[in-house]
C-alpha positions in Angstrom: 136.2 127.8 68.5 136.4 128.6 64.8 132.7 127.8 64.4 131.8 130.0 67.4 133.8 133.0 65.9 131.9 132.6 62.6 128.6 132.5 64.5 129.5 135.7 66.3 130.2 137.5 63.1 127.1 136.2 61.4 124.9 137.2 64.4 126.4 140.7 64.4 125.9 140.9 60.6 122.2 140.1 61.1 121.7 142.6 63.9 122.9 146.1 64.6 124.2 145.3 68.0 124.2 142.6 70.7 125.4 142.6 74.3 128.0 140.2 75.5 125.4 138.6 77.7 123.1 138.1 74.7 125.9 136.5 72.7 126.9 134.3 75.7 123.3 133.1 76.1 122.9 132.4 72.4 126.1 130.4 72.1 125.9 128.8 75.5 129.2 130.1 76.8 130.3 132.6 79.5 130.5 136.4 79.0 134.2 136.0 79.7 134.5 133.6 76.7 132.7 136.1 74.5 135.0 138.9 75.5 138.0 136.7 74.6 136.4 135.8 71.3 135.8 139.5 70.5 139.5 140.1 71.2 140.5 137.3 68.8 138.2 138.7 66.1 139.7 142.2 66.6 143.2 140.7 66.3 142.1 139.1 63.0 141.2 142.6 61.8 137.5 142.1 61.9 136.1 145.6 62.4 134.3 144.8 65.6 133.8 147.3 68.5 131.9 147.7 71.8 130.0 150.7 73.1 129.1 151.3 76.8 126.0 152.6 78.4 122.3 152.2 77.7 121.7 150.9 74.2 125.3 149.9 73.9 126.7 146.5 72.9 129.0 144.8 70.4 128.7 145.7 66.8 130.4 145.5 63.4 131.1 148.4 61.1 128.0 148.9 58.9 129.9 148.4 55.7 131.7 145.2 56.8 131.5 142.3 54.3 133.0 138.9 55.2 135.5 138.0 52.4 135.4 134.2 51.8 138.6 134.6 49.6 140.6 134.9 52.8 140.6 131.1 53.0 142.0 128.7 50.5 139.9 125.9 49.1 141.8 123.4 51.3 141.2 125.5 54.4 137.5 125.7 53.6 137.2 122.0 53.1 139.1 121.4 56.3 136.7 123.7 58.3 133.6 122.0 56.8 135.0 118.5 57.4 135.8 119.4 61.0 132.3 120.8 61.5 130.8 117.6 59.9 132.7 115.4 62.4 131.6 117.7 65.2 128.1 116.9 64.1 128.5 113.5 65.5 128.0 115.0 69.0 126.5 118.3 67.9 123.1 119.9 68.5 121.3 122.7 66.8 124.0 125.4 67.3 126.8 123.5 65.7 124.5 122.1 62.9 123.3 125.7 62.2 126.8 126.9 62.1 127.7 124.2 59.6 124.7 125.1 57.4 125.7 128.7 57.4 129.3 127.9 56.6 128.2 125.7 53.7 126.0 128.6 52.4 128.8 131.1 52.8 131.5 129.0 51.1 129.1 127.9 48.4 129.8 124.2 48.9 128.6 121.2 50.9 130.9 119.4 53.3 132.1 116.3 51.5 131.2 113.0 53.2 134.7 111.5 53.2 134.6 110.5 56.9 131.9 109.3 59.2 132.1 108.7 62.9 129.5 106.8 64.9 129.8 107.0 68.7 126.9 104.6 69.5 127.7 100.9 69.8 125.5 98.1 68.7 123.9 98.5 72.1 121.3 101.1 71.3 121.5 104.2 73.3 125.1 103.7 74.5 126.0 107.3 73.7 124.0 109.6 76.0 123.5 112.7 74.0 121.5 114.5 76.7 124.3 114.0 79.2 126.8 115.1 76.7 124.9 118.3 76.1 124.6 118.8 79.8 128.3 118.5 80.4 129.1 120.6 77.4 126.9 123.4 78.8 128.6 123.2 82.2 132.1 123.3 80.6 131.4 126.3 78.4 129.6 128.3 81.1 132.2 127.4 83.8 129.6 125.9 86.1 130.6 123.3 88.7 129.2 119.7 88.6 128.4 117.3 91.3 127.8 113.5 90.9 128.3 110.1 92.5 131.2 108.3 90.9 131.3 104.5 91.0 134.7 103.3 92.1 135.2 99.7 93.0 131.5 99.2 93.5 131.1 102.1 96.0 129.8 105.5 95.0 131.9 108.5 95.9 130.4 112.0 95.9 132.5 114.4 93.8 132.3 118.1 93.0 134.2 119.0 89.8 135.2 122.1 87.9 134.8 120.6 84.4 137.3 121.5 81.7 136.7 119.3 78.7 135.3 116.0 77.4 137.8 113.4 76.2 137.2 110.4 74.0 140.1 108.0 74.6 140.6 104.2 74.8 137.1 103.5 73.5 135.3 105.5 76.2 134.2 109.1 77.1 135.8 110.9 80.0 135.2 114.2 81.8 138.5 116.0 82.6 138.4 118.5 85.3 139.5 119.7 88.7 138.3 117.5 91.6 137.7 119.5 94.7 137.9 116.4 96.9 141.4 115.4 95.5 142.5 118.9 94.9 143.9 117.8 91.5 142.9 117.3 87.9 141.3 114.0 87.2 139.6 112.0 84.5 136.1 110.6 85.2 134.5 108.0 83.0 131.0 109.1 82.0 129.4 105.7 82.4 130.4 105.7 86.0 128.7 109.0 86.9 125.3 108.9 88.5 123.0 111.7 89.9 124.7 114.3 87.8 123.8 117.9 88.7 125.0 121.1 87.1 125.4 123.6 90.0 124.7 127.3 89.7 128.1 128.1 91.3 130.6 129.3 88.7 134.4 129.2 88.6 137.1 131.1 86.8 138.6 129.4 83.7 141.4 127.1 84.8 144.9 126.9 83.5 145.4 123.3 82.6 148.6 121.5 83.4 151.0 121.1 80.5 151.2 117.3 81.2 147.7 116.0 81.9 147.5 113.3 84.6 146.6 110.0 83.1 144.5 108.8 86.1 142.1 107.1 83.7 144.9 104.5 83.1 145.3 101.8 85.7 148.8 101.9 87.1 149.7 98.3 86.9 152.4 96.2 85.3 151.9 94.9 81.8 152.6 91.3 80.8 152.9 89.4 77.5 150.5 86.5 77.0 149.9 84.0 74.1 146.4 82.7 73.5 145.0 80.1 71.1 141.7 81.2 69.5 139.6 78.9 67.4 139.2 79.9 63.8 135.4 80.4 64.1 136.4 83.5 66.1 138.7 84.9 63.4 136.2 87.7 62.6 136.5 89.0 66.1 140.2 88.5 66.8 141.2 90.3 63.6 139.1 93.2 64.7 140.8 93.4 68.1 144.4 92.6 67.4 146.9 93.7 64.7 147.5 91.1 62.0 151.2 91.0 62.9 150.2 89.6 66.3 148.3 86.6 64.8 149.7 83.4 63.4 147.5 80.9 61.7 148.0 77.3 62.8 146.2 74.0 62.1 144.8 74.1 65.7 143.7 77.7 65.4 145.0 81.2 65.7 148.0 81.8 68.0 147.8 85.4 69.2 150.3 87.4 71.1 149.2 90.2 73.4 152.3 92.1 74.5 150.8 94.6 76.9 148.0 92.8 78.7 146.9 94.0 82.1 145.0 92.2 84.9 142.3 94.9 84.9 141.0 93.8 81.6 142.7 90.6 80.3 140.8 88.0 82.4 137.4 89.5 81.4 138.7 89.5 77.8 139.8 85.9 77.6 136.7 84.7 79.4 134.5 86.6 77.0 135.6 84.0 74.3 134.0 81.2 76.3 135.1 77.8 75.0 136.7 79.2 71.9 140.0 80.5 73.4 142.6 79.4 76.0 145.8 80.8 77.4 149.0 79.0 76.1 151.5 80.9 78.2 152.7 82.0 80.6 151.8 79.2 82.9 150.8 81.4 85.9 148.3 83.2 83.8 147.0 79.9 82.4 146.6 78.6 86.0 144.8 81.7 87.1 142.2 81.5 84.3 141.8 77.8 85.0 141.0 78.7 88.7 138.5 81.3 87.7 136.7 78.8 85.4 136.6 76.3 88.3 135.1 78.9 90.6 132.5 79.8 88.0 131.6 76.2 87.7 131.3 75.8 91.5 129.0 78.9 91.5 126.7 77.4 88.9 126.7 74.0 90.6 125.2 75.5 93.8 121.5 75.5 94.1 120.0 78.9 94.1 117.1 79.9 96.3 115.4 83.2 95.7 
């Protein structure tokens, strides 16, 4: 929001007047959002005003000069750093705002932090989809898509509210018209995404967001033995306090494992890890391995 407010001020400093519609189109938000931004700028004592009728629009007083001394050095650095991080998922508008802020403050954002959202799998982060969703959220347009759930696509119409990066994945948070409730939707499970022309009024988000992205299932503690050749991986994935080095390998304790991911996780180590306890989990993994062997023992005719 701070970047957008700066952009509005800069745009109005460069031009005599702009309509709310022109500002909304330029910044890819709704007219309602622009009107709220104008109110915020006015509350901050920026001399901004609107005139009605033909030739009217939103303007700044002609003698207005933006005083960069309003902000402390720490506040300037914080704003620039925030914009730099935003550049991870940004496009021309945010990058242009960062460039203007750097010029205005007379300093360049310090590269003290870097965030890379792509994985080693090239193209994992879909920037075009991100931009599409961002546009729908800011313009308050409904979305429709097929959502993969347990292997079966379900058609959904959503009033999008925000994008959320949580638990190593991107989610869309919004109001689901089918469920008549707020829901999280994992971006990678969305297919045939369409931004509809139908708009909706800004939503009042619940104080406590529903955590439907979390699987409601009991957690369990499990100990696994990982061979030392996999140390590079296990130390990336578990805290050092959960790992004990033994002659036989690394004894690791996972205190909050869940069925939805643990079996995939332990099997991803192949022959380099095994369950120590509890016995029931050990037996289940053993059964899964036997079933996999039987599958591969069968002749395949295609």
